[in-house]
KOLDREN-345895 format. One record per residue (C-alpha): residue in one letter; x, y, z. Coordinates in steps of 0.05 Angstrom, whole numbers, plus 5000, padded with zeros to 4 digits. Example, Ala and Ser with C-alpha at 12.3 -4.5 7.8 and 13.67 -1.06 7.14 Angstrom:
<sites>
A524649105156S527349795143
</sites>
This chain:
<sites>
M980947238167R985147448108I982047438040L986347527979Y983147717913K986247587846A984047757776W980047297731K983746837685L980646577622S983046007579L979945767515I979545027497I978444877424T976044187403L973743867338F966543977359G966344697380L968745177431W968245127506F970145707551Y973345507616S973846047668C977446017733M978146507789S982846557847T981346267915P980346657979A984946428035E981646478102K984546548171A981046718236K984547248278D982247308350K975647658356N976848128298L977847968225E982748278177V981248318103E986548478052T985148587978S989848627919D988549147865I981149187882G978349447947K981749718009H984849438071R979849458128Q978149158195V971748758201R968748708270K965248088296D957948028275E959448388210R957848068144I963547948095T962547848020L967947427987S969647517914S973347187857S974646467878E976945897834A971445517796N972144937748V965944737708Y964144027687R958243867642V955643217670L948743297703I941943077679S939043757699N940944427728N934844437773I937544127837R932843917893S937443527941I944443257949S947142677991V954542547998D958441958027E965341648019S963941307953S958441707919V955042377909W947642327894V944242927861A936642957859T933543387804D927043527768R929243037712G931942457752V938142317793S945542397775K950742007814L958242117818D962141487831R968241747869T972441117858T972041167782D970541907776T964741767730W957441987729M951241567721H944041797712Y937641467737T930441607716K923541317723D925640797670D930840537717G926240467777L925041157808G917841307828S918141937787D923242347749V921742927796V925942767858H925543257916V930142927966V935642397969V938742078031S944141548027E945941068083G951340588061N948740148006L941640388013V939241037981W932441347994F929141807944G923042247956T919442347890D913042637862N910241937864G912441607928V918741397965T923740987925L929040547959Y935040327919D939839777941V946439947908N949539257918L943538867892Q941639397842R934439307865W929039837866R922839887908T917740457910F912740577967R906140907949E899341017979K897440287968D903340098012G901240558069L904641218050R900041818055R900042207989G905542137938R909442787936V915242697984K919043318006S923443088064I926642458092A930442338156I933241678180E934341368249S935940648267N929440278255Y925240838227V925141258164W921241908173V918042198111G914742878102T909642968046E905843528013G898743448040G899942758070G903042968135L908642608171N909741878155R914141358189Y916740718159D918340148207R923939718177N922539138225T915239058207D915639348136S909639788153W907740518152A904540978204S902441698195R900942328234M896442848202Q892843478222K886943088248D891842718294G894943358322L900143548269S900144298259N899644238183N899543678131G904944018089V911643778117N917744128090A923443918136I925243378187A931243378234I933142868287D937342928350S938442448408K931742608441Y927142978392I924342928322W923543638295V918443738239G917744388200T911144508164H907445048126Y904445248193G908745148254V914144688282N912444018313R917043688364Y916442958382D919542728448R921541998441I922341908516T915442168537D912041998471S909242698470W908543268420N909744018426L907744548375Y911245218363F908645808323K910346538310K906846738374D911746298412G917946618382L918646328312V920546858262A914946588217D909946018219S912445708154V918945318164W922845018105A929544848136I932044578203G939144498229I941144228297A947544518328G948444208396N943244508443F940844998391V935944878335W935945338274F929445428235G929345758166S923246088138P921946238064W920346978076N922547208145G929546948160I931946488216S929846318288V934445988338Y931545558394D935145398459V933544678478V936344738548N932345348567Q926445138523A925845818490F927246188426M933546598438R934147028376T932547148303Y936747338242T933847738184K936348138125T936248758169D941348418213L946447978178L942947538127S943647658052S936447448042N930447268085D928546698038I931946108073R932045438036A937445028071I941045008139V946644498150I951244438211D958644318200G962144308267N962745038289N960245268221I952945358202W951745368127I945545728102G942645718032T938046268008A933546337948N936546977921G942547167963G947346587953A950046208012Q952546428080R956946118133Y956346298206I962946168242E960946068314A968046118342V968846838321N961347008315T962247208243W958347138178V961447018109Q957447068045Y958646667981T955646857914T956746727840D962647207845D966146697889G964646067849L957445887864A953645647803S947646067822N945346517879H938846117885I940945557933T936144977943C940244497985I946944398020A950743768038V957143708079H962243158075K968843268112N972043868078E967143888021I961044348020W956144167964F951144687941G945144517898T941945087860Y935245217827D937945377758G945545297756G947144587776V951744397834S957844747864M962844417911Y967244837957D973444517987K975044868052V982144608055K984144747983N979745377982S977445187913W970845107876M968244607825T961644667790Y957544127756V952244317705K947643987656A950943597600D950743917531S945243437511P939343607556P934743077585E928243377561D925043057500D927743537449V931343387384K938843407391E941243097326I938442837261A941942357212R939742067145D941841347129A943541037062F936240847052G933541547062K930741437132L931441977184W934141817253T933042307311A936542317378T932042517436S932042427511S926441907507G929541467454L931941407383L926641577331E926441287261Y922341627207N920541277142P918941797089E915241287046S910441037098K910641687138E911241267201W915441367263T918840807304R921840907372Y927940507397G930240487469K931840037527K926939507503D931239437441G937739347479L940040067487A942940197556T938540807565N933141217530F937541837537I940341897466T945342457460T947442427387V947042027323I951041987257A950741537195D955641257145E954440807085N953040187126N951640367197L948240837245W952441057305I948441237367G951341607427T947841547494A948941737566R951141027580G955240807521L955440747446A951340317398S951740157325Y946039927280N946939597213V941039867175A941339347119V941138727163Q937939077224E943438857271W945139207336R951739227373F953039567440Y959339837471N961140077541Q967040087587D966439337599N968139187527G973339737514L969640397508A973940947539E968041357567E960541217567F957441917565I957742077490T956642797469A958642837395F960742447333A964642597269I966942137213T973142297171G976741937114D974341567053N971340867041S978240537045Q979840817113K974941177158T975641447228L970041527278W971342107325V967642067391G966742657438T965242497511N964342897575R971542717592G975042817526L975842587454F977741907426S977641587357C977340897325Q978240617255L971940377221Q971539717185G964139607180Q963139557255L967439697315P971639107338
</sites>
């Protein structure tokens, strides 16, 4: 493997609405070379040979940053041909690959809760595990359905989901393992009283024969053919009893623990074959994600970044913020073709393209989703208008009363990003378009891409000119555009 380091480059982009710093770093080129690996550095470091089983730390890769997410606290990512779904503690962000645009979904749209721990997409159906049940979204029909305890699901906090043909397996915190039968539209559960090792289910993985279930105490294996269960604990060879991540690589099953590293189980020989810890090759023993990508095994840690085990050359490669990761605290990993998507606890999402050897990072939009004040405007009548993540607030100084406007009033979303006023109108920017409100006649108008708006995620406003000719400048997450004002937009 040859790794070429280049120096940082920094470019400054100046806009009407402030300064954004855009940093990019060079990309490491990688090449396997027999059983040994060769590493070459330019200007920094020395040429050296790296033997197999040795850990390599990459540095200074290319990273582009886009401010588009609803939150930086990422819980899960699911990627397919048309979409990237990102589950967070504030809702779900979705990238539409065909239009290269982002959408955001919250409890107001149909999610069981804004706290979403897991997302799994299967064609036009998307499953979300939330703090309050399992939500199913039909993309084609734009129809939402949430399953809760009244529907047969045990407990509401869902931490893991795995899908096979007729069944959807769901792991909960305290409610054990649940299984949804699509044919009968019914739920069944297995809890500690039924033989499950623990009611806290952290991870589920499925192969052709077994269902593997990682819990706070032990691993459970369900054999579909014999309809039987086996339990595995530290005394049987697990590196620790608590398992938070599972990856299946052919005849080997990898188990990640939050404190003690990784165990590898040989399905053919029915035995644990080895463990990996920080004293060996891991950057951290706190394992949060394991994903199989052909001969590569991607591992996410809570404080040591990500690692890739290249089986063909028995080699480990480490990736950190120095290479392009948004954060070293990895919460989840998703693989789609040449794309490796990393979700982080506090830095958003990073995507690594193995072919292009490049990084892209997606972080929270400049207007955060929490209910804080982002902008205040005063209209011609002296009323104050406040943009928040839970709606547009109107304050009447005379009556000292507050009024909240949101989706019920016609706005596309309650996520208000900015607001500005001129003599006649109030201009409201949201995460899903632009609205104008004539304060005198109390008339609303709404604008999105369907009726000519260039981009729907509005981040900033400015008005220039005099009464005879005014220009409304609109900042978005994809650039700046302007329009001439004549009372209202066309």
